[in-house]
C-alpha positions, 0 to 999 in steps of 0.5 A: 638712533637708527640713523645715529648707528648707520653714521658711527658705522659709516665713520668706522668703514672711513677710519678703517680706509683711511688707516690702510690707505695710509700703511699703502701710501707710505708702503708705496713710497719706500718701494717705488723709488723709480721707474720699475718700482711704480711697475711693481707697485702695480702688479702687486696691488694686481694681484692683491686686488684680484685676490682681495676680490674673489676671497671676500666674494668666495667665503661671503665676507660682510666685514664691510669697513675691512672689505673697503680699507683693504680694497679702498684703502689700502689698494687704492692709495698702494697702487699708483694710476696717477705716478703711471700717467706722469711717467708715462707724460714726461717720457713724452714731452721729453719725445721718448714717444717709444719708451712711452708707449711700451710703458703705457702697453706694460702697464695696461697688459700685465695689470690685467694679467696680475688681476687674472694672476692674482685672482687664480691664486685666491682658488689654490690658496681657498682650494688647499683651505677646504682639504685640510 
């Protein structure tokens, strides 16, 4: 009986991940029409992931299905790390080495910076929410 309950919970988690991943990938497709769009998607994804991770931690959020759905499903399919690597490879392949290096540095640096911004935003939102 316990094993059956665990299997149902696992199935629910995977279903939520799949649904939110579909939404994230569709939204990514709409926003990432060009290299700058991919950069925007990754910046938004970093902000969202930083915010969501701290928010879930600060509120001891225990709904594993929604937590995994948002982080692994939605953000995982929304951000485009593989597309980022492909774009760099294309630039290098076309002998645009400086552009490839610049793109690499921008993504890595801005990704870290905007993840930090997401964490700061979460702290602001939580502080405002607690003051109400």
